[in-house]
C-alpha positions in Angstrom: 92.9 116.5 58.9 90.0 115.5 61.0 90.6 114.9 64.7 89.6 111.6 66.3 86.6 111.9 68.6 87.7 111.7 72.2 86.4 108.8 74.3 83.4 109.5 76.6 84.2 110.0 80.3 84.5 107.0 82.5 81.3 105.9 84.2 83.3 104.3 86.9 85.2 106.1 89.7 88.9 105.6 90.4 89.8 102.9 92.9 92.8 103.6 95.2 93.8 106.4 92.8 93.9 104.0 89.8 91.7 104.6 86.7 89.4 101.9 85.5 90.5 100.0 82.3 88.9 101.4 79.1 88.4 99.1 76.1 87.2 100.2 72.7 85.7 97.6 70.5 87.6 97.8 67.1 85.5 99.1 64.2 87.1 96.6 61.8 86.1 93.5 63.8 82.8 91.7 63.8 82.4 89.4 66.8 79.1 87.9 67.8 79.1 89.3 71.3 81.0 91.8 73.4 81.9 88.8 75.7 83.6 86.9 72.9 85.8 89.8 72.0 86.8 90.5 75.6 87.8 86.8 76.1 90.1 87.1 73.1 91.3 90.7 73.8 92.1 90.3 77.5 93.7 86.8 77.1 91.7 85.7 80.2 89.9 82.5 80.9 86.3 82.6 79.6 85.2 81.9 83.2 86.9 85.1 84.5 85.1 87.3 81.9 81.8 85.5 82.6 82.2 86.1 86.3 82.9 89.8 85.8 79.9 90.1 83.4 77.5 88.3 85.8 78.7 90.5 88.6 78.0 93.7 86.7 81.7 94.7 86.8 82.0 95.5 83.1 79.9 98.5 82.1 79.1 100.7 79.0 79.4 104.4 78.7 76.2 105.0 80.7 77.4 102.8 83.5 75.0 100.0 82.6 76.3 96.4 83.2 77.1 94.6 79.9 75.2 91.3 79.7 76.8 88.1 78.5 74.8 88.0 75.3 75.1 91.7 74.3 75.8 91.9 70.6 79.1 93.3 69.4 78.9 97.0 68.6 82.0 98.3 66.6 83.5 101.4 68.2 81.7 100.8 71.6 83.6 101.5 74.8 83.4 99.4 78.0 85.1 99.9 81.4 86.0 97.7 84.3 88.4 97.8 87.3 91.4 95.5 87.1 92.1 93.2 90.0 94.7 95.1 92.1 97.8 93.1 92.8 99.2 92.5 96.2 102.0 95.1 96.4 104.8 95.7 98.9 104.4 99.2 100.3 107.3 101.4 99.5 108.2 102.7 102.9 109.3 106.2 101.8 107.3 109.4 101.5 106.7 111.3 98.3 107.2 115.0 98.9 105.2 117.8 97.1 107.5 120.7 96.3 105.1 122.8 94.3 101.4 122.9 93.6 99.1 125.4 91.7 96.0 125.0 89.7 98.0 123.6 86.7 101.0 121.7 88.1 102.2 119.5 90.9 105.9 119.0 91.2 106.8 116.1 93.5 110.1 114.6 94.8 109.8 110.9 94.2 111.7 108.4 96.4 113.7 105.4 95.1 111.7 102.2 94.3 108.4 104.1 93.6 107.2 103.8 90.0 105.8 107.0 88.4 102.6 105.6 86.9 100.7 102.3 87.2 102.4 99.5 85.1 102.7 95.8 85.5 102.9 94.7 89.1 103.2 98.4 90.3 99.7 99.9 90.4 98.6 101.5 93.7 102.2 101.8 94.9 103.0 104.5 92.3 103.7 108.2 92.6 100.6 109.0 90.5 98.2 106.9 92.5 99.6 108.0 95.8 99.4 111.7 94.9 95.8 111.3 93.7 94.9 109.9 97.1 97.1 112.3 99.1 96.0 115.5 97.3 92.5 114.5 96.4 93.1 115.3 92.7 91.6 112.4 90.7 92.4 114.2 87.4 96.2 114.3 88.1 98.3 113.0 85.3 102.0 112.5 84.7 103.7 115.0 82.3 106.7 112.6 82.0 108.2 109.6 83.7 111.1 108.8 86.0 112.5 105.2 86.3 111.2 103.4 89.4 114.7 103.0 90.8 115.6 106.7 90.3 114.6 109.3 92.9 113.9 112.9 92.3 111.7 115.4 90.5 108.6 114.5 88.6 106.0 116.9 87.1 102.3 116.2 87.1 99.4 118.1 85.5 96.1 118.9 87.3 93.9 119.5 84.2 93.6 116.7 81.6 93.1 119.2 78.8 96.5 120.8 79.6 98.5 117.6 79.9 99.5 117.5 76.3 100.8 121.0 76.5 103.1 120.2 79.4 104.2 116.9 77.8 105.3 118.8 74.7 107.8 120.7 76.9 109.7 117.4 77.3 109.3 116.1 73.7 110.5 119.5 72.4 113.4 119.5 74.8 112.3 122.8 76.4 113.0 121.5 80.0 116.5 121.8 81.4 117.2 118.7 83.5 120.1 117.9 85.8 120.8 114.6 87.6 123.2 113.6 90.3 124.9 110.3 90.8 127.4 108.6 93.0 129.8 106.2 91.3 133.4 105.1 91.4 136.1 107.8 90.9 138.5 107.4 88.0 141.0 110.3 87.7 141.9 109.2 84.2 138.4 109.9 82.8 139.2 113.5 81.9 135.9 115.1 82.9 133.9 117.1 82.1 133.0 115.5 78.8 130.0 114.9 76.6 129.2 111.3 75.8 127.5 110.5 72.5 126.4 107.0 71.4 123.5 105.1 69.9 121.4 103.3 72.5 118.7 100.7 71.7 116.3 99.1 74.2 114.6 95.9 72.9 111.2 94.9 74.1 111.3 92.2 76.7 115.1 92.8 77.4 115.9 94.4 80.8 119.0 96.3 79.8 119.5 98.7 77.0 122.8 98.6 75.0 125.0 100.7 72.8 125.3 99.8 69.1 127.1 101.2 66.1 125.4 104.0 64.2 124.3 107.6 64.4 124.2 108.8 68.0 120.7 109.2 69.5 121.9 109.7 73.1 123.9 112.6 74.4 124.9 113.2 78.0 127.2 115.7 79.7 129.2 114.2 82.6 130.9 116.3 85.3 132.7 115.4 88.5 131.6 117.6 91.4 133.8 116.1 94.2 135.4 112.9 95.2 136.6 111.0 98.2 137.4 107.4 99.3 137.4 106.2 95.7 133.9 107.5 95.0 132.7 110.6 93.2 129.6 112.7 93.1 128.7 113.5 89.5 126.5 116.0 87.7 124.8 114.4 84.7 123.0 116.5 82.1 121.0 114.5 79.5 120.4 116.3 76.2 118.3 113.4 74.9 115.9 111.0 76.6 116.8 107.4 75.7 115.8 104.7 78.1 118.4 104.2 80.9 120.6 106.7 79.0 122.6 108.0 82.0 123.0 104.5 83.5 124.3 103.2 80.1 126.7 106.1 79.6 128.2 105.9 83.1 128.7 102.2 82.8 130.4 102.6 79.4 132.8 105.1 81.0 133.8 102.4 83.5 132.1 104.1 86.4 128.7 102.4 86.8 126.3 104.1 89.2 126.3 102.5 92.6 123.4 100.2 93.2 122.6 99.6 89.5 121.1 96.1 89.1 121.4 96.2 85.3 124.7 97.9 84.3 127.3 96.7 83.7 125.7 93.3 84.3 122.2 92.2 85.0 122.0 90.8 88.6 119.3 88.6 90.0 116.0 90.1 91.0 115.8 91.8 94.4 113.3 90.2 96.8 110.1 92.0 97.4 110.4 94.3 100.4 114.2 94.7 100.0 114.8 98.4 99.9 118.5 98.3 100.6 121.1 99.9 98.4 118.9 102.1 96.2 120.3 103.1 92.8 122.4 106.3 93.5 120.8 108.4 90.8 118.7 111.5 91.5 116.8 113.8 89.2 118.1 116.9 90.9 116.7 119.9 88.9 114.0 120.9 86.5 113.9 124.3 84.9 111.3 125.5 82.3 109.0 128.3 81.2 105.4 127.3 82.0 103.6 127.1 78.7 100.2 128.0 80.3 101.1 130.8 82.7 104.4 132.0 81.3 106.0 131.7 84.7 109.7 130.8 84.9 110.1 127.7 87.1 113.2 126.1 88.7 112.9 123.2 91.1 115.7 121.5 93.0 115.4 118.3 95.0 116.8 118.6 98.5 117.4 114.8 98.7 120.9 113.6 99.6 122.2 110.4 98.0 123.1 108.1 100.9 126.1 106.5 99.3 127.7 109.9 99.5 126.5 111.1 102.8 126.8 107.7 104.6 128.3 105.1 102.4 128.6 102.5 105.2 124.9 102.8 106.0 123.9 102.5 102.3 126.2 99.5 101.7 125.2 97.4 104.7 
């Protein structure tokens, strides 16, 4: 099987730790001009594309501005910088727990997305770390939900990223989470929860349905007091919102969860109160490049456990 030729390197530098957008003109299409295709492809007003072209903001692989009347070339690549949205700064630090020539392991705070997506672009763990560490090649080996705090692994060398991503897809990383949720003495923990979870595009919450289980989680109670418990959660699969869905299904939804058991109204920008009490506590794996055994543990403390009144106010 022949391998697809990798795209050429970007002729544009990063901006605020964010890569420029790369667009490949489909080989099967035949537009009159590059401009015409971009107007359709980007679903933007023609005037916006024309302004970008006239300002030299859309370039080819050599960094040359693309003129309005440039003929469509199947397979051609063009680059441009997206307009960065106004973002509320997440007022919490991202801590680096480990760094070598291959890996960076960071401890992400609540409310900070892992990678640029939608309205979260520069205020993401990836963009922040690229700026903070001066590593423009940094890439995410996996993702952690924006509302979840804890350990995230990043790769330094683009050519090694796939190798580290395979650790997660092949389930060769041991992961443990911690959560604070209501205490129910009738649950009979520890137990392993198995169910089938589906997440539909455009729908905020995932849901459990009948069928072959695709989500498996181990749930243990570590300690309890005042009607709340601290739980150790061990996911054996990686479905979207899996731990949140399973805890809700057990009747002990994680404190601060805006989706489970019911979807609540959107939180106002800049409201960082009552973060979801879910933490990616531990990552353990054998480094596929160096062979070193790694075990990382987040030192974070969930506030609903250490100071419930402060978290709940």
